[in-house]
C-alpha positions in Angstrom: 10.9 -6.1 10.0 12.9 -4.9 7.0 11.5 -2.9 4.0 11.6 -6.0 1.8 9.4 -8.0 4.2 7.0 -5.1 4.6 6.7 -4.8 0.8 6.1 -8.5 0.5 3.4 -8.4 3.3 1.7 -5.4 1.5 1.8 -7.3 -1.8 0.2 -10.4 -0.2 -2.6 -8.2 1.1 -3.1 -6.5 -2.3 -3.4 -9.9 -3.9 -6.0 -11.0 -1.2 -7.9 -7.8 -1.8 -8.0 -8.4 -5.5 -9.2 -12.0 -4.9 -12.1 -10.6 -2.9 -13.1 -8.3 -5.7 -12.7 -10.9 -8.3 -14.9 -13.4 -6.5 -17.7 -10.9 -6.2 -17.2 -9.8 -9.8 -17.1 -13.3 -11.1 -20.3 -14.1 -9.3 -21.8 -10.8 -10.6 -22.8 -9.6 -7.1 -21.9 -7.0 -4.5 -19.5 -7.9 -1.8 -21.0 -9.5 1.3 -20.8 -7.7 4.6 -18.0 -10.0 5.7 -16.1 -9.5 2.4 -16.5 -5.7 2.7 -15.2 -5.8 6.3 -12.3 -8.1 5.3 -11.5 -5.9 2.3 -11.6 -2.7 4.4 -9.3 -4.2 7.1 -6.8 -5.2 4.5 -7.0 -1.8 2.8 -6.3 -0.1 6.1 -3.3 -2.4 6.7 -2.0 -1.7 3.2 -2.2 2.0 3.7 -0.3 1.7 7.0 2.3 -0.5 5.5 2.7 1.9 2.6 3.2 4.9 5.0 5.8 2.8 7.0 7.6 1.7 3.8 7.8 5.3 2.5 9.1 6.5 5.9 11.7 3.8 6.0 12.8 4.5 2.5 13.0 8.2 3.2 15.1 7.5 6.3 17.5 5.2 4.4 17.9 7.9 1.6 18.4 10.6 4.2 21.2 8.7 5.8 22.9 8.3 2.5 22.3 11.9 1.4 21.4 14.4 4.2 19.9 16.9 1.8 17.5 14.2 0.4 14.5 15.1 2.6 14.8 18.8 2.0 14.9 18.2 -1.8 12.0 15.8 -1.6 9.8 18.3 0.3 10.5 21.0 -2.3 9.7 18.6 -5.2 6.4 17.2 -4.0 3.3 18.8 -2.7 1.9 17.4 0.5 -0.6 14.6 -0.1 -2.2 11.8 1.7 -0.8 8.3 1.3 -3.2 6.4 -0.9 -3.2 3.0 -2.5 -4.8 2.4 -5.8 -5.8 -1.0 -6.9 -5.7 -0.7 -10.7 -5.9 -4.4 -11.4 -3.0 -5.0 -9.1 -0.1 -3.0 -10.2 2.0 -4.4 -7.3 5.5 -2.9 -7.0 8.4 -4.5 -5.2 
């Protein structure tokens, strides 16, 4: 699977997660156990896809510029890959 397909899959999952939240919010209630399980499964997949996309982008950039990874490591502190759903700021 290429990066574009992974990004599209991640975006589809983010939209589905937002739909789950919107449904519960519109109905002014907490998510059901099934909704929570579905949301959590999608979130885990999004986090995995994000990590894979980042690794693939890093590999592509490193092939183009061998010093890319060394420069990136110096610029950024180590942090866990996280996904924030701020009203779906989906990036392609």
